[in-house]
C-alpha positions as CSV (number, residue, x, y, z in Angstrom):
1,Y,-12.8,13.3,-27.4
2,I,-14.0,15.6,-29.9
3,D,-11.6,18.7,-30.5
4,W,-13.8,21.5,-30.9
5,N,-11.3,24.3,-31.7
6,A,-9.5,22.0,-34.8
7,T,-13.6,20.9,-35.8
8,A,-14.2,24.8,-36.4
9,R,-11.1,25.6,-38.3
10,L,-11.1,22.7,-40.4
11,Q,-15.1,22.4,-40.9
12,T,-14.6,18.5,-40.3
13,P,-15.0,16.8,-37.3
14,H,-11.6,15.9,-35.5
15,V,-11.2,13.4,-33.0
16,R,-8.1,13.6,-30.7
17,E,-6.3,10.3,-29.5
18,F,-4.3,10.3,-26.4
19,N,-1.6,8.6,-25.9
20,E,-0.7,8.3,-22.5
21,D,2.7,8.6,-21.7
22,R,3.5,8.5,-18.1
23,Q,6.0,5.9,-16.3
24,I,4.6,4.0,-13.8
25,D,7.3,2.0,-11.6
26,A,6.1,-1.8,-11.6
27,W,7.5,-3.7,-8.3
28,F,7.5,-7.6,-8.1
29,L,6.9,-8.8,-4.8
30,L,8.5,-12.2,-5.0
31,D,8.1,-15.5,-2.6
32,L,10.7,-17.5,-3.1
33,S,10.0,-19.7,0.2
34,G,10.5,-23.5,0.4
35,S,7.3,-24.0,-1.3
36,V,8.5,-22.4,-4.3
37,D,11.2,-25.0,-4.8
38,F,8.9,-27.4,-5.9
39,G,8.0,-29.2,-9.0
40,S,7.1,-32.3,-10.8
41,K,7.8,-32.0,-14.6
42,S,11.0,-30.1,-16.2
43,Q,10.2,-26.8,-14.6
44,R,9.8,-25.9,-11.0
45,K,7.7,-22.9,-10.0
46,R,11.1,-20.8,-9.0
47,E,11.8,-21.3,-12.1
48,L,8.6,-20.2,-13.7
49,S,8.8,-17.1,-11.6
50,A,11.8,-16.1,-12.7
51,G,10.7,-16.2,-16.6
52,L,7.8,-14.5,-15.5
53,V,9.6,-12.0,-14.1
54,G,12.4,-11.4,-16.7
55,T,9.6,-11.3,-19.6
56,L,7.2,-8.9,-17.5
57,S,10.3,-6.6,-16.4
58,R,11.7,-6.6,-20.3
59,L,8.3,-5.6,-21.5
60,L,7.9,-2.9,-18.9
61,T,11.6,-1.5,-19.3
62,R,11.5,-1.6,-23.2
63,H,9.1,1.5,-22.4
64,G,11.0,3.4,-20.0
65,N,9.2,2.3,-17.3
66,R,11.1,1.2,-13.9
67,V,11.1,-2.0,-11.8
68,G,11.9,-3.4,-8.6
69,A,11.0,-6.1,-6.3
70,I,10.8,-7.0,-2.6
71,V,12.1,-10.7,-2.5
72,Y,10.8,-13.0,0.7
73,R,12.2,-16.1,1.8
74,N,12.1,-16.9,5.4
75,G,11.4,-13.4,5.9
76,I,11.9,-10.0,3.9
77,E,15.5,-10.7,2.5
78,A,16.0,-7.7,0.0
79,I,14.2,-4.7,-1.2
80,I,15.7,-4.1,-4.9
81,P,14.7,-0.4,-6.0
82,A,13.2,0.0,-8.9
83,R,15.4,1.2,-11.8
84,A,15.1,1.1,-15.7
85,G,17.4,-0.5,-18.3
86,R,18.5,-4.2,-19.1
87,A,21.0,-4.4,-16.2
88,Q,18.0,-4.6,-13.9
89,V,16.1,-6.7,-15.8
90,L,18.7,-9.2,-15.5
91,H,19.6,-8.4,-12.0
92,L,15.8,-9.2,-11.2
93,I,16.5,-12.8,-13.2
94,D,19.0,-13.7,-10.9
95,R,17.8,-12.8,-7.6
96,A,14.2,-14.8,-8.5
97,Q,16.5,-17.8,-9.5
98,A,19.1,-17.8,-6.9
99,A,19.7,-20.8,-4.7
100,P,16.9,-21.7,-2.4
101,S,17.8,-20.7,1.2
102,T,18.9,-23.5,3.5
103,S,17.3,-22.7,6.5
104,A,13.8,-25.0,6.4
105,G,10.5,-25.2,9.1
106,R,9.5,-21.4,9.0
107,V,6.0,-21.2,8.2
108,T,5.7,-18.8,5.1
109,K,3.8,-15.4,5.9
110,L,2.7,-13.7,2.9
111,S,1.1,-10.8,5.0
112,E,4.9,-9.8,5.9
113,L,5.8,-9.3,1.9
114,I,2.4,-8.0,1.5
115,E,2.6,-5.2,4.7
116,Q,6.3,-4.6,3.6
117,A,5.4,-3.2,0.3
118,H,2.6,-1.0,1.5
119,R,5.2,0.5,3.8
120,V,8.1,1.1,0.9
121,L,5.7,1.7,-2.0
122,K,5.2,5.6,-1.9
123,R,4.4,6.6,-5.6
124,R,1.4,4.7,-7.2
125,S,2.8,1.8,-9.0
126,L,1.9,-1.3,-10.5
127,V,2.4,-4.6,-8.3
128,F,2.8,-8.5,-9.3
129,V,2.5,-10.6,-6.2
130,V,4.4,-13.5,-7.8
131,S,3.5,-16.7,-4.9
132,D,2.2,-19.8,-5.0
133,F,0.1,-18.6,-2.1
134,I,0.8,-21.7,0.4
135,S,1.0,-19.2,3.3
136,Q,-0.1,-18.7,7.0
137,P,-4.0,-17.4,6.6
138,G,-4.1,-13.5,6.7
139,W,-2.4,-12.0,3.7
140,E,-6.1,-11.2,1.9
141,K,-6.5,-8.4,4.4
142,A,-3.5,-7.1,3.5
143,L,-3.6,-8.0,-0.2
144,T,-7.2,-5.8,-0.4
145,L,-5.4,-2.6,1.1
146,L,-2.5,-2.9,-0.8
147,A,-4.9,-3.1,-4.1
148,Q,-6.8,-0.1,-2.5
149,R,-3.7,2.2,-3.5
150,H,-1.8,0.3,-6.2
151,E,-2.7,-1.9,-9.8
152,T,-2.2,-5.0,-8.0
153,V,-1.8,-8.1,-9.8
154,A,-1.8,-11.7,-8.2
155,V,0.0,-14.6,-9.8
156,R,0.0,-17.8,-8.6
157,L,2.1,-20.4,-8.9
158,Y,1.1,-24.0,-9.2
159,D,2.2,-27.5,-10.4
160,P,-0.1,-30.1,-11.4
161,L,1.0,-32.6,-8.9
162,E,-0.2,-30.6,-6.1
163,I,-4.0,-30.2,-7.8
164,E,-3.8,-34.2,-8.3
165,L,-2.5,-34.8,-4.9
166,S,-4.8,-32.6,-3.2
167,E,-7.7,-34.1,-5.0
168,N,-6.4,-37.7,-4.1
169,V,-6.1,-37.0,-0.2
170,L,-10.1,-35.7,-0.1
171,L,-10.9,-38.9,-2.3
172,H,-9.1,-40.8,0.5
173,D,-10.4,-38.9,3.5
174,A,-14.0,-39.1,2.4
175,P,-16.2,-41.5,4.4
């Protein structure tokens, strides 16, 4: 990172520091299916998801970046275009906290959400997949394809009771 022109002029080594000023779009792939309404303590996974979305989107929009979301409940419910500003942050929080869907019984297919993101996101983006990953198998390949094009962060929502229940089931099922 030595700036050779400045070093020659000043007769002392000069190191140039780069600050990347590029704007990047951040997208939240929000799994708001029925399993996200679970919670054993004072906070449900849905509320945890909304808090995470609010915090990250506020940090990102503070520096001029745009944030958007793709919301999944029993299928793709909404695509919220990427925008900047406080109003967008509040809109994302509101959508993440919205009342749960009344239709039950449909199996969660995270692959639908991830594949939709792959079709919608044209520019290279920062993508947060916020889910409990309780889904029909097969989403791993879609996530791998998405990660090849975009900076991808998978955020797993879980409740301690889920871990405790699964451990108890394994212990009681053992011969």
